Z-matrix of the N, CA and C atoms (Angstrom, degrees):
N
C 1 1.448
C 2 1.525 1 108.20
N 3 1.327 2 118.09 1 138.62
C 4 1.455 3 121.52 2 -177.26
C 5 1.517 4 110.46 3 -120.64
N 6 1.322 5 114.12 4 143.53
C 7 1.461 6 118.80 5 173.66
C 8 1.524 7 107.52 6 -87.93
N 9 1.327 8 116.03 7 176.66
C 10 1.453 9 120.05 8 -178.55
C 11 1.524 10 111.77 9 -67.41
N 12 1.335 11 118.03 10 -29.35
C 13 1.453 12 120.45 11 -173.69
C 14 1.529 13 113.21 12 -91.99
N 15 1.310 14 117.13 13 -47.00
C 16 1.459 15 119.77 14 -177.05
C 17 1.514 16 109.49 15 -156.08
N 18 1.332 17 116.65 16 163.45
C 19 1.466 18 118.75 17 177.47
C 20 1.521 19 109.43 18 -62.17
N 21 1.320 20 116.55 19 141.05
C 22 1.453 21 121.35 20 -178.29
C 23 1.524 22 110.27 21 -95.84
N 24 1.291 23 115.72 22 143.98
C 25 1.456 24 122.60 23 177.32
C 26 1.523 25 107.14 24 -95.34
N 27 1.328 26 116.23 25 126.87
C 28 1.459 27 121.37 26 -179.14
C 29 1.512 28 108.81 27 -108.37
N 30 1.350 29 116.51 28 127.65
C 31 1.463 30 122.07 29 -177.54
C 32 1.523 31 109.61 30 -129.65
N 33 1.320 32 114.56 31 160.09
C 34 1.468 33 119.70 32 175.91
C 35 1.531 34 108.66 33 -76.54
N 36 1.337 35 117.73 34 162.14
C 37 1.465 36 119.58 35 177.47
C 38 1.540 37 112.70 36 -56.39
N 39 1.335 38 117.44 37 -38.02
C 40 1.462 39 120.52 38 178.35
C 41 1.534 40 110.69 39 -63.21
N 42 1.330 41 116.18 40 -41.95
C 43 1.459 42 119.93 41 179.30
C 44 1.529 43 111.39 42 -66.83
N 45 1.326 44 116.13 43 -38.41
C 46 1.468 45 120.02 44 177.60
C 47 1.526 46 109.53 45 -62.80
N 48 1.328 47 116.58 46 -46.45
C 49 1.469 48 120.32 47 179.74
C 50 1.523 49 110.29 48 -59.25
N 51 1.304 50 116.95 49 -42.73
C 52 1.475 51 120.76 50 179.08
C 53 1.532 52 110.65 51 -66.52
N 54 1.341 53 117.17 52 -42.17
C 55 1.459 54 121.92 53 179.38
C 56 1.531 55 111.27 54 -59.34
N 57 1.329 56 116.96 55 -39.43
C 58 1.463 57 121.90 56 -177.12
C 59 1.533 58 112.57 57 -93.52
N 60 1.323 59 116.49 58 6.70
C 61 1.469 60 122.07 59 179.70
C 62 1.522 61 111.84 60 52.96
N 63 1.308 62 114.94 61 51.19
C 64 1.454 63 119.40 62 178.09
C 65 1.522 64 109.39 63 -136.14
N 66 1.308 65 115.06 64 159.00
C 67 1.459 66 119.14 65 178.99
C 68 1.522 67 109.48 66 -71.54
N 69 1.290 68 115.25 67 158.67
C 70 1.471 69 120.02 68 178.36
C 71 1.530 70 109.87 69 -62.71
N 72 1.336 71 117.39 70 -35.91
C 73 1.468 72 120.56 71 179.07
C 74 1.534 73 110.47 72 -63.35
N 75 1.334 74 117.41 73 -42.81
C 76 1.462 75 119.93 74 177.76
C 77 1.519 76 110.78 75 -64.50
N 78 1.328 77 116.25 76 -40.34
C 79 1.457 78 119.20 77 178.64
C 80 1.523 79 110.71 78 -62.71
N 81 1.320 80 117.05 79 -40.15
C 82 1.460 81 120.38 80 -179.31
C 83 1.533 82 111.60 81 -62.05
N 84 1.334 83 117.29 82 -28.34
C 85 1.469 84 119.88 83 176.29
C 86 1.528 85 111.46 84 -73.36
N 87 1.309 86 117.26 85 -28.29
C 88 1.463 87 120.88 86 179.81
C 89 1.529 88 112.08 87 -84.81
N 90 1.301 89 115.73 88 -23.68
C 91 1.458 90 121.66 89 -173.52
C 92 1.528 91 114.93 90 -55.72
N 93 1.347 92 120.69 91 -35.89
C 94 1.474 93 119.68 92 179.78
C 95 1.524 94 113.60 93 -62.04
N 96 1.303 95 118.31 94 -15.65
C 97 1.466 96 120.93 95 179.57
C 98 1.529 97 112.79 96 -79.55
N 99 1.311 98 116.93 97 -8.62
C 100 1.462 99 120.19 98 179.48
C 101 1.525 100 110.57 99 -72.79
N 102 1.303 101 116.09 100 141.64
C 103 1.468 102 120.96 101 174.00
C 104 1.528 103 108.11 102 -75.34
N 105 1.316 104 117.11 103 158.23
C 106 1.467 105 120.63 104 -177.75
C 107 1.526 106 111.46 105 -59.78
N 108 1.339 107 117.65 106 -32.38
C 109 1.462 108 120.51 107 179.97
C 110 1.522 109 113.37 108 -74.87
N 111 1.335 110 117.46 109 -7.65
C 112 1.461 111 121.35 110 -179.71
C 113 1.528 112 112.55 111 -93.03
N 114 1.327 113 116.33 112 -1.25
C 115 1.469 114 121.15 113 -179.52
C 116 1.522 115 107.81 114 -128.58
N 117 1.310 116 115.69 115 136.92
C 118 1.459 117 118.28 116 174.97
C 119 1.524 118 108.93 117 -142.57
N 120 1.316 119 114.85 118 154.73
C 121 1.453 120 121.31 119 -177.39
C 122 1.522 121 108.07 120 -117.10
N 123 1.334 122 115.02 121 127.15
C 124 1.453 123 120.82 122 178.81
C 125 1.527 124 107.27 123 -131.64
N 126 1.335 125 116.29 124 117.65
C 127 1.471 126 122.00 125 178.50
C 128 1.530 127 112.21 126 49.31
N 129 1.298 128 115.85 127 55.34
C 130 1.468 129 123.59 128 177.28
C 131 1.516 130 113.91 129 64.11
N 132 1.313 131 117.96 130 13.23
C 133 1.467 132 121.59 131 175.67
C 134 1.522 133 107.95 132 -115.03
N 135 1.291 134 114.81 133 142.24
C 136 1.463 135 120.67 134 179.39
C 137 1.520 136 109.04 135 -100.16
N 138 1.332 137 114.86 136 133.17
C 139 1.462 138 121.29 137 176.90
C 140 1.527 139 108.60 138 -121.80
N 141 1.311 140 114.63 139 144.96
C 142 1.462 141 121.17 140 -177.08
C 143 1.520 142 108.64 141 -124.46
N 144 1.321 143 115.02 142 142.05
C 145 1.454 144 120.48 143 176.56
C 146 1.527 145 108.74 144 -65.76
N 147 1.310 146 116.42 145 119.88
C 148 1.468 147 120.63 146 -179.78
C 149 1.521 148 110.46 147 -63.42
N 150 1.319 149 116.99 148 -38.35
C 151 1.465 150 120.38 149 179.57
C 152 1.526 151 110.62 150 -62.11
N 153 1.332 152 117.51 151 -44.10
C 154 1.463 153 121.18 152 179.08
C 155 1.522 154 110.73 153 -65.30
N 156 1.319 155 117.18 154 -41.87
C 157 1.462 156 120.89 155 179.17
C 158 1.524 157 111.29 156 -62.04
N 159 1.312 158 117.24 157 -43.77
C 160 1.467 159 121.14 158 179.26
C 161 1.528 160 109.95 159 -66.11
N 162 1.318 161 117.22 160 -39.32
C 163 1.460 162 121.42 161 178.92
C 164 1.540 163 110.57 162 -61.50
N 165 1.320 164 116.38 163 -46.65
C 166 1.469 165 120.84 164 179.71
C 167 1.519 166 110.25 165 -64.89
N 168 1.318 167 116.23 166 -45.99
C 169 1.462 168 120.78 167 179.84
C 170 1.531 169 110.75 168 -59.53
N 171 1.318 170 116.80 169 -43.59
C 172 1.466 171 121.54 170 -179.82
C 173 1.522 172 110.62 171 -63.53
N 174 1.323 173 117.21 172 -43.89
C 175 1.467 174 120.96 173 179.23
C 176 1.529 175 110.49 174 -61.10
N 177 1.319 176 116.81 175 -43.77
C 178 1.467 177 120.96 176 -179.78
C 179 1.523 178 110.54 177 -65.29
N 180 1.320 179 116.53 178 -43.14
C 181 1.467 180 120.15 179 179.46
C 182 1.522 181 111.50 180 -65.10
N 183 1.327 182 117.41 181 -40.51
C 184 1.465 183 120.16 182 177.73
C 185 1.525 184 111.20 183 -63.55
N 186 1.330 185 116.54 184 -42.27
C 187 1.466 186 120.26 185 177.62
C 188 1.528 187 110.69 186 -63.15
N 189 1.336 188 116.05 187 -41.64
C 190 1.469 189 120.35 188 179.64
C 191 1.525 190 110.54 189 -62.98
N 192 1.317 191 117.04 190 -43.30
C 193 1.467 192 120.81 191 179.12
C 194 1.524 193 110.75 192 -66.24
N 195 1.327 194 117.34 193 -39.16
C 196 1.466 195 120.60 194 178.63
C 197 1.520 196 110.45 195 -63.09
N 198 1.343 197 116.97 196 -41.63
C 199 1.470 198 120.00 197 177.40
C 200 1.522 199 110.80 198 -64.63
N 201 1.331 200 116.61 199 -38.57
C 202 1.457 201 120.78 200 -179.19
C 203 1.523 202 110.97 201 -66.68
N 204 1.323 203 117.00 202 -36.76
C 205 1.454 204 121.30 203 -177.22
C 206 1.529 205 113.51 204 -88.01
N 207 1.331 206 117.24 205 -12.50
C 208 1.467 207 120.64 206 -178.46
C 209 1.523 208 109.72 207 -68.00
N 210 1.315 209 116.82 208 147.59
C 211 1.465 210 119.89 209 177.45
C 212 1.521 211 110.74 210 -60.18
N 213 1.318 212 115.88 211 151.64
C 214 1.460 213 120.68 212 -179.89
C 215 1.522 214 109.33 213 -60.97
N 216 1.318 215 116.28 214 134.55
C 217 1.453 216 121.36 215 -179.70
C 218 1.517 217 113.44 216 86.31
N 219 1.324 218 117.80 217 -3.62
C 220 1.469 219 120.58 218 179.90
C 221 1.525 220 109.15 219 -70.51
N 222 1.304 221 116.15 220 148.13
C 223 1.453 222 121.89 221 -179.71
C 224 1.529 223 109.34 222 -79.09
N 225 1.338 224 118.60 223 116.88
C 226 1.465 225 120.16 224 -177.63
C 227 1.528 226 113.03 225 -64.08
N 228 1.309 227 118.13 226 -27.41
C 229 1.461 228 119.62 227 178.97
C 230 1.521 229 111.62 228 -70.33
N 231 1.330 230 116.64 229 -30.98
C 232 1.460 231 119.14 230 178.84
C 233 1.518 232 110.87 231 -77.49
N 234 1.324 233 117.63 232 -26.50
C 235 1.459 234 121.16 233 -177.49
C 236 1.523 235 112.15 234 -83.34
N 237 1.333 236 117.98 235 -19.59
C 238 1.463 237 121.50 236 -176.23
C 239 1.516 238 110.23 237 -73.73
N 240 1.309 239 116.40 238 96.27
C 241 1.470 240 120.67 239 -178.20
C 242 1.526 241 111.77 240 -69.80
N 243 1.328 242 117.70 241 -21.22
C 244 1.458 243 120.02 242 -177.87
C 245 1.515 244 113.53 243 -78.99
N 246 1.353 245 118.15 244 -20.04
C 247 1.447 246 120.97 245 -177.30
C 248 1.515 247 111.68 246 -79.91
N 249 1.322 248 116.89 247 124.28
C 250 1.456 249 119.74 248 -177.52
C 251 1.537 250 111.75 249 -136.06
N 252 1.311 251 117.85 250 29.20
C 253 1.457 252 118.77 251 180.00
C 254 1.521 253 109.83 252 -74.88
N 255 1.335 254 118.20 253 155.09
C 256 1.468 255 120.25 254 178.02
C 257 1.531 256 112.25 255 -58.36
N 258 1.327 257 116.74 256 -39.00
C 259 1.471 258 119.90 257 179.36
C 260 1.525 259 110.50 258 -64.55
N 261 1.314 260 117.60 259 -41.21
C 262 1.459 261 121.10 260 179.32
C 263 1.524 262 110.55 261 -66.47
N 264 1.314 263 117.16 262 -38.19
C 265 1.470 264 120.20 263 177.19
C 266 1.526 265 110.92 264 -64.86
N 267 1.353 266 117.26 265 -41.14
C 268 1.469 267 119.97 266 176.96
C 269 1.531 268 110.07 267 -63.17
N 270 1.337 269 116.39 268 -40.78
C 271 1.464 270 120.78 269 178.22
C 272 1.528 271 109.99 270 -60.56
N 273 1.303 272 116.80 271 -44.85
C 274 1.462 273 120.97 272 179.30
C 275 1.526 274 111.18 273 -63.07
N 276 1.329 275 117.01 274 -40.73
C 277 1.465 276 120.73 275 178.11
C 278 1.527 277 110.62 276 -62.86
N 279 1.335 278 116.54 277 -43.52
C 280 1.465 279 120.34 278 179.16
C 281 1.530 280 110.69 279 -63.81
N 282 1.325 281 116.78 280 -40.70
C 283 1.471 282 119.68 281 177.62
C 284 1.530 283 110.59 282 -62.96
N 285 1.324 284 116.72 283 -37.35
C 286 1.466 285 120.35 284 178.16
C 287 1.533 286 110.42 285 -65.69
N 288 1.328 287 116.76 286 -39.99
C 289 1.469 288 120.82 287 177.73
C 290 1.526 289 109.96 288 -62.20
N 291 1.350 290 116.49 289 -46.45
C 292 1.467 291 119.86 290 178.84
C 293 1.522 292 111.66 291 -61.40
N 294 1.316 293 117.18 292 -39.32
C 295 1.468 294 120.62 293 178.69
C 296 1.522 295 110.39 294 -64.84
N 297 1.341 296 116.59 295 -40.35
C 298 1.467 297 120.15 296 178.97
C 299 1.528 298 110.73 297 -64.90
N 300 1.344 299 117.06 298 -43.13
C 301 1.468 300 120.46 299 178.28
C 302 1.523 301 111.03 300 -63.17
N 303 1.315 302 117.00 301 -41.25
C 304 1.464 303 121.34 302 178.19
C 305 1.528 304 110.35 303 -61.95
N 306 1.325 305 116.59 304 -43.41
C 307 1.468 306 120.72 305 178.95
C 308 1.525 307 110.56 306 -63.63
N 309 1.342 308 117.02 307 -44.18
C 310 1.459 309 120.39 308 179.80
C 311 1.529 310 111.24 309 -62.31
N 312 1.338 311 116.00 310 -37.54
C 313 1.461 312 119.50 311 178.29
C 314 1.529 313 110.43 312 -66.01
N 315 1.323 314 117.01 313 -43.30
C 316 1.464 315 120.81 314 -179.89
C 317 1.526 316 111.49 315 -66.11
N 318 1.316 317 117.89 316 -31.51
C 319 1.464 318 121.58 317 179.04
C 320 1.525 319 111.87 318 -81.25
N 321 1.321 320 117.28 319 -6.68
C 322 1.456 321 120.57 320 -179.89
C 323 1.511 322 113.64 321 84.85
N 324 1.330 323 117.82 322 10.11
C 325 1.465 324 121.39 323 179.13
C 326 1.520 325 112.29 324 -87.18
N 327 1.329 326 117.01 325 -8.50
C 328 1.457 327 121.49 326 -175.12
C 329 1.519 328 108.33 327 -141.67
N 330 1.338 329 116.89 328 137.21
C 331 1.458 330 121.73 329 178.05
C 332 1.516 331 109.36 330 -113.86
N 333 1.314 332 115.65 331 143.00
C 334 1.463 333 120.27 332 175.77
C 335 1.527 334 109.17 333 -68.79
N 336 1.317 335 116.15 334 152.13
C 337 1.460 336 122.33 335 -179.67
C 338 1.530 337 111.00 336 -56.78
N 339 1.329 338 117.57 337 -39.24
C 340 1.468 339 121.10 338 -178.91
C 341 1.529 340 110.81 339 -62.82
N 342 1.328 341 116.63 340 -39.77
C 343 1.462 342 121.11 341 -179.66
C 344 1.528 343 109.64 342 -66.84
N 345 1.335 344 116.28 343 -45.34
C 346 1.466 345 120.15 344 179.25
C 347 1.530 346 109.64 345 -61.42
N 348 1.334 347 116.50 346 -42.31
C 349 1.463 348 120.25 347 179.69
C 350 1.525 349 110.50 348 -61.72
N 351 1.321 350 118.28 349 -41.70
C 352 1.475 351 121.15 350 177.85
C 353 1.529 352 110.80 351 -62.18
N 354 1.341 353 115.44 352 -42.38
C 355 1.467 354 118.99 353 178.90
C 356 1.528 355 111.07 354 -63.72
N 357 1.332 356 116.95 355 -44.34
C 358 1.467 357 120.88 356 177.63
C 359 1.526 358 110.56 357 -61.61
N 360 1.320 359 116.95 358 -40.02
C 361 1.467 360 120.37 359 -179.69
C 362 1.521 361 110.86 360 -63.65
N 363 1.334 362 116.87 361 -43.18
C 364 1.469 363 119.93 362 177.85
C 365 1.523 364 111.06 363 -62.10
N 366 1.335 365 115.77 364 -44.63
C 367 1.458 366 120.38 365 179.21
C 368 1.528 367 110.74 366 -61.56
N 369 1.346 368 116.96 367 -43.45
C 370 1.463 369 120.72 368 179.62
C 371 1.523 370 110.09 369 -62.49
N 372 1.326 371 116.98 370 -40.86
C 373 1.468 372 120.79 371 178.47
C 374 1.532 373 109.92 372 -60.73
N 375 1.322 374 116.80 373 -45.25
C 376 1.465 375 120.74 374 179.85
C 377 1.527 376 111.26 375 -64.26
N 378 1.323 377 116.30 376 -41.66
C 379 1.461 378 119.37 377 179.99
C 380 1.527 379 111.39 378 -67.54
N 381 1.325 380 118.43 379 -37.25
C 382 1.467 381 120.74 380 177.35
C 383 1.529 382 110.79 381 -66.54
N 384 1.344 383 115.53 382 -38.98
C 385 1.467 384 118.98 383 176.56
C 386 1.525 385 110.08 384 -63.87
N 387 1.342 386 116.05 385 -41.32
C 388 1.474 387 119.61 386 177.14
C 389 1.523 388 109.96 387 -63.72
N 390 1.357 389 117.39 388 -37.63
C 391 1.471 390 121.20 389 177.51
C 392 1.516 391 111.55 390 -61.79
N 393 1.338 392 117.50 391 -38.42
C 394 1.466 393 121.21 392 177.84
C 395 1.533 394 110.63 393 -64.35
N 396 1.333 395 114.96 394 -42.02
C 397 1.472 396 119.23 395 179.01
C 398 1.529 397 109.60 396 -63.92
N 399 1.342 398 116.38 397 -43.72
C 400 1.463 399 120.00 398 178.65
C 401 1.530 400 111.42 399 -62.58
N 402 1.330 401 116.80 400 -36.74
C 403 1.466 402 120.66 401 178.97
C 404 1.525 403 110.36 402 -64.85
N 405 1.325 404 116.51 403 -41.50
C 406 1.456 405 119.57 404 179.62
C 407 1.528 406 110.98 405 -63.89
N 408 1.315 407 116.95 406 -37.10
C 409 1.476 408 120.87 407 -176.53
C 410 1.519 409 112.76 408 -85.10
N 411 1.370 410 116.64 409 -41.80
C 412 1.468 411 119.58 410 -169.82
C 413 1.530 412 114.33 411 -118.87
N 414 1.306 413 117.83 412 0.79
C 415 1.454 414 120.43 413 178.24
C 416 1.525 415 112.49 414 100.83
N 417 1.347 416 114.44 415 173.39
C 418 1.468 417 122.48 416 -174.23
C 419 1.527 418 112.80 417 -61.50
N 420 1.315 419 117.75 418 -29.66
C 421 1.464 420 121.01 419 -178.16
C 422 1.519 421 112.75 420 -61.25
N 423 1.323 422 117.44 421 -34.21
C 424 1.470 423 120.69 422 -179.75
C 425 1.523 424 110.57 423 -67.59
N 426 1.317 425 116.61 424 -42.77
C 427 1.475 426 120.50 425 179.27
C 428 1.526 427 110.08 426 -67.83
N 429 1.325 428 117.62 427 -37.07
C 430 1.465 429 120.55 428 179.03
C 431 1.526 430 110.78 429 -61.73
N 432 1.314 431 117.73 430 -35.92
C 433 1.471 432 121.11 431 179.04
C 434 1.534 433 110.47 432 -64.53
N 435 1.326 434 116.61 433 -41.83
C 436 1.471 435 120.48 434 178.62
C 437 1.529 436 109.90 435 -67.81
N 438 1.336 437 116.20 436 -44.27
C 439 1.472 438 120.48 437 -179.88
C 440 1.522 439 110.89 438 -61.83
N 441 1.322 440 117.35 439 -42.67
C 442 1.464 441 121.36 440 178.82
C 443 1.525 442 111.22 441 -65.70
N 444 1.333 443 117.28 442 -38.82
C 445 1.471 444 120.71 443 177.61
C 446 1.528 445 110.41 444 -62.44
N 447 1.327 446 118.31 445 -41.65
C 448 1.477 447 121.84 446 177.83
C 449 1.530 448 110.69 447 -65.14
N 450 1.327 449 116.91 448 -42.67
C 451 1.470 450 120.28 449 179.22
C 452 1.530 451 110.44 450 -62.54
N 453 1.328 452 117.36 451 -41.80
C 454 1.469 453 121.16 452 177.98
C 455 1.526 454 110.37 453 -62.12
N 456 1.319 455 116.17 454 -42.20
C 457 1.461 456 120.23 455 178.62
C 458 1.531 457 110.89 456 -62.51
N 459 1.333 458 117.19 457 -45.60
C 460 1.461 459 120.76 458 -179.90
C 461 1.527 460 111.26 459 -60.45
N 462 1.325 461 117.49 460 -38.07
C 463 1.468 462 121.14 461 179.01
C 464 1.530 463 111.25 462 -68.38
N 465 1.315 464 117.10 463 -25.03
C 466 1.470 465 120.02 464 -178.23
C 467 1.522 466 112.98 465 -81.54
N 468 1.333 467 117.04 466 -9.74
C 469 1.469 468 119.50 467 179.62
C 470 1.521 469 110.05 468 -67.48
N 471 1.349 470 117.56 469 150.47
C 472 1.470 471 120.65 470 179.76
C 473 1.523 472 111.78 471 -58.45
N 474 1.311 473 115.36 472 149.43
C 475 1.462 474 121.52 473 -179.06
C 476 1.522 475 111.35 474 -81.98
N 477 1.330 476 115.48 475 -175.78
C 478 1.467 477 123.96 476 174.97
C 479 1.521 478 113.48 477 60.64
N 480 1.317 479 117.20 478 51.69
C 481 1.456 480 120.11 479 172.40
C 482 1.515 481 114.30 480 73.91
N 483 1.308 482 118.33 481 11.58
C 484 1.462 483 119.84 482 -178.83
C 485 1.521 484 110.32 483 -95.50
N 486 1.320 485 116.79 484 42.55
C 487 1.452 486 120.53 485 177.92
C 488 1.514 487 112.87 486 105.85
N 489 1.331 488 118.33 487 20.46
C 490 1.461 489 120.32 488 -177.03
C 491 1.517 490 111.81 489 -82.45
N 492 1.323 491 118.28 490 -10.45
C 493 1.445 492 118.42 491 178.19
C 494 1.521 493 108.73 492 -63.83
N 495 1.315 494 116.38 493 147.36
C 496 1.463 495 120.04 494 -175.52
C 497 1.523 496 109.38 495 -60.65
N 498 1.302 497 115.76 496 134.40
C 499 1.451 498 120.17 497 177.82
C 500 1.522 499 107.72 498 -75.26
N 501 1.319 500 114.97 499 117.39
C 502 1.456 501 119.62 500 -177.06
C 503 1.505 502 109.76 501 -88.48
N 504 1.303 503 115.24 502 148.33
C 505 1.449 504 117.92 503 -177.18
C 506 1.478 505 113.22 504 -127.15
């Protein structure tokens, strides 16, 4: 069988393992990565494309070396330059978004939801205290205006757990 570029060399699994200086058990773990066209059976013997085997072995070795050389704690999926699946690209995009959010938070351009909620709670407490003072001076109607303003604000917060819990004061 010939490939488009050059004639292919077909070897048995034992010969492939010997060619790549690996045990047969290690080769058997790599074997599932072969495409169906890279394996053929002739008279109860299995032959493997040497070019495909070397390609797979090289890719695995390059990935292993990249992981070994990557800084400690680095994400191996982000370092794998050979991976180009749509899912891996989406993962990389999401990691980039998280890194950008983390940077914005460290620069003070972004606040965590918990921090914003604490600030809103303090403000609500101060406004309720001011409403009590207004009630003492001007009657119940003044406090009702402050209470209604706080309720309107709470209703304007985004839905789905993004701060909809009542702001306590």
